C-alpha positions in Angstrom: -5.1 -28.9 -27.6 -4.0 -31.4 -30.3 -2.7 -35.2 -29.6 0.9 -34.5 -30.7 1.1 -30.8 -29.0 0.0 -32.7 -25.7 2.5 -35.2 -25.8 5.2 -33.1 -26.9 4.0 -31.1 -23.6 3.8 -34.0 -21.6 7.3 -35.7 -23.1 8.6 -32.3 -21.8 7.6 -32.0 -18.4 7.5 -35.3 -17.3 10.2 -37.5 -19.6 13.0 -36.8 -17.3 11.7 -38.1 -14.2 9.9 -40.9 -16.1 13.1 -42.0 -17.3 15.3 -41.7 -14.1 12.1 -44.1 -12.8 12.3 -46.8 -15.6 16.2 -46.6 -15.3 15.9 -47.4 -11.9 13.4 -49.8 -12.1 15.1 -51.8 -15.1 18.9 -51.2 -13.8 19.2 -50.8 -17.7 19.4 -47.5 -19.6 18.5 -48.7 -23.2 15.8 -50.7 -21.5 14.6 -47.7 -19.6 14.6 -45.7 -23.0 12.1 -48.2 -24.9 10.1 -48.1 -21.7 9.5 -44.4 -21.9 8.8 -44.5 -25.7 6.7 -47.3 -24.9 4.7 -45.4 -22.1 4.2 -42.1 -24.0 3.2 -44.1 -27.1 0.6 -45.6 -24.9 -0.2 -42.6 -23.0 -0.7 -40.6 -26.7 -2.9 -43.7 -28.0 -5.3 -43.9 -24.7 -5.4 -39.7 -23.8 -9.1 -39.8 -24.8 -10.0 -42.1 -22.3 -8.1 -40.4 -19.3 -10.7 -40.1 -16.9 -8.2 -37.2 -14.7 -9.2 -38.9 -12.0 -5.5 -39.2 -10.6 -2.9 -36.3 -11.5 -1.6 -36.7 -14.8 1.7 -37.4 -13.3 0.3 -40.4 -11.6 -1.1 -41.7 -14.6 2.0 -41.9 -16.7 4.0 -43.3 -13.6 1.0 -46.1 -14.1 1.6 -46.7 -17.4 5.7 -46.7 -16.8 5.4 -48.9 -14.3 3.3 -51.1 -16.3 6.1 -51.3 -19.3 9.0 -51.8 -17.1 7.0 -55.0 -15.4 6.0 -56.0 -18.9 10.0 -56.0 -20.5 11.3 -57.6 -17.2 8.6 -60.0 -17.7 10.1 -61.2 -21.6 11.9 -64.1 -21.9 14.6 -62.1 -23.2 14.9 -59.7 -20.3 15.0 -62.7 -17.8 18.0 -64.5 -20.2 20.2 -61.3 -20.4 19.8 -60.5 -16.8 21.1 -64.0 -15.7 24.0 -64.1 -18.5 25.2 -60.6 -17.9 24.4 -60.5 -14.2 25.8 -57.4 -12.8 28.0 -55.9 -16.3 23.9 -54.2 -16.8 24.9 -52.0 -14.5 28.3 -51.2 -14.8 28.1 -49.6 -18.4 29.3 -46.1 -18.3 28.2 -44.8 -21.5 25.3 -43.0 -20.2 25.8 -39.6 -18.4 22.6 -41.1 -16.1 24.1 -44.0 -15.7 27.0 -42.5 -14.6 26.2 -40.0 -11.9 23.9 -43.1 -10.9 26.6 -45.2 -10.3 29.1 -42.6 -8.6 25.7 -41.8 -6.1 26.3 -44.0 -3.0 22.3 -43.6 -2.5 21.1 -44.4 -5.6 23.5 -47.5 -5.9 21.8 -48.9 -2.8 18.8 -48.3 -4.0 19.3 -50.2 -7.0 20.2 -53.0 -5.0 16.7 -53.6 -3.8 14.3 -56.0 -4.8 11.7 -54.3 -7.8 9.2 -53.9 -5.1 11.1 -52.3 -2.4 13.1 -50.0 -5.1 9.3 -49.1 -6.9 8.2 -48.0 -3.7 11.1 -45.9 -2.6 11.5 -44.6 -6.6 8.1 -43.3 -6.0 8.2 -41.6 -3.1 11.4 -39.9 -2.8 12.6 -39.2 -6.6 9.5 -39.0 -7.8 7.6 -36.8 -4.8 4.3 -38.9 -5.4 2.4 -38.9 -2.1 1.6 -42.5 -0.3 -2.5 -41.9 -1.9 -1.2 -41.3 -5.5 1.7 -44.2 -4.8 -1.5 -46.0 -4.3 -3.1 -44.8 -7.2 -0.4 -45.6 -9.4 0.4 -49.0 -8.1 -3.4 -50.3 -7.3 -2.5 -50.8 -3.6 -4.5 -49.7 -0.4 -2.2 -46.6 1.3 -2.2 -48.5 4.2 -0.4 -51.3 1.7 1.8 -48.6 0.4 2.7 -47.4 3.9 3.8 -50.9 4.8 5.7 -51.4 1.8 7.1 -47.8 2.1 8.7 -49.0 6.0 9.6 -52.1 5.0 11.9 -50.8 2.1 13.3 -47.7 4.5 14.3 -50.6 6.5 15.7 -52.2 4.0 17.5 -49.5 2.3 18.8 -48.6 5.6 20.4 -52.2 6.1 22.0 -51.9 2.4 23.8 -48.8 3.5 24.5 -49.5 6.7 26.5 -52.7 5.5 28.1 -50.2 3.0 29.6 -47.6 5.7 26.9 -45.5 6.1 26.0 -45.1 9.9 23.0 -44.1 11.5 
């Protein structure tokens, strides 16, 4: 299949899921769009080197996570995050942001630290198995299970603080 058709297929198949994951990771819709664009550019450039040892979705998520981490490491992101405080989360210009802002569970997930948010998003929002998450983030399955348990516990605490009882 030609590269442009392959890229188009991957964008249709995985684009929305990758965008949601990047948004939950970065807490900013425009940065998430940038991360998704960079993800697909990198995927297109390196598709011939993709060895298919993992699923295509897992491979794309790995690329997207790295793109998000690169954005978060950038000096601009750190400065903007400090200057804007919580304002980035409150922008409702985008329907996805508006939905997530209304959805209390998504809001609770966004309050978690980056590592906890990452594992919750990959497991519950992307429906990846523990094995696939381990491949995507470069950790062992046991490490993923431990991180998932800790993230669930922290999420439960955040939800309880917001008034959700168990």
